N, C-alpha and C positions, 0 to 999 in steps of 0.2 A: 296524227297531231301530235303526240308525245315525242315523236323523232324530231319534229320540227322544233319544238321547244327545246329539247335537249341540244340540238344543233346550234340554236341560237345562244343558249346558255353557254355553251362551251366556246362559241365564237367571242362573246363578250368578255369571258374570263381570258381568253388569249390576247385580246386587244389591250385590256386593263393591265395585264402583266407586261405587256410590251411597251406601254407609255409609262415612263417613270413619273413619280408624283412631282418630280421638279419641273416637267413639262406642263403639267396641269397647273401648277403655281404660276409658271410664265405666262400662260393663258388667261389666268384670272386676274392677275395684276396687270397684264396688258390691257385687259377690258376696263379695269378700273381707271387706268392711266389714260386710255383713248376716248373713253366715253364723254367727258367734257370737252374734249377738243374736237371731236367729231360734230358735236352740236354746233360750236361757235366758230370753228376756223375752215378754211378751204382744204380741200383733200389733199393737194400737194404739200402743204404745210404739215398737216397731221402725219403723213407718211414720212416726211423728214424728220420731223420731232421724233416720233415713234422708233425709227431706225437709230438715231443717235442716242436716244436713250437706251435702247436694247444694246447696241454695240459699245456704247460707253460702259454698262454695267458689266458686260463680258470682258472688256479689256481691263477694268478695275479688277475684277475677281481674278484673271489670269495673272496679273501683276502681283497681287496680294497673296495668293495662295499658290502661284507657281504651277498653274495647270494650263493647258491649251484652252483657248476661248472656242465655246461650242456654237457652230452655226445652227444646230437645231433649237438652241435656247432662243437665239434671235428670231428665228422663223415662228416659234410658238408665242413669242412676244407680240409679233406683228400680225398673227392670224386672226385675233378678234377684230381687226379691221374690215375684214370680208363681211360678216354677218351684221356689224354695226352699220356699214354702208348700205347694205342690202335693206336694211330696216328703215333706214334714213330716206332713201330714194323711192321706196314703194308707196 
């Protein structure tokens, strides 16, 4: 049992180190932005709005800070839509 606990702890540490805090912030703010839209708007509008918000933010940051836009940031911003729609339709 102790080996399983140590294995899970090591796995959690490796996963948390591999995910930057920036991705977690994108997930959190994507949830805050998407939650009211998921409740009141149709799915295709929410997906479009969220994509344009995430892509627009990345383009603005790329232009402002002269860094390439990150596709992972866009994905982590859109990722909260999956559990939100699962909860909505169950």
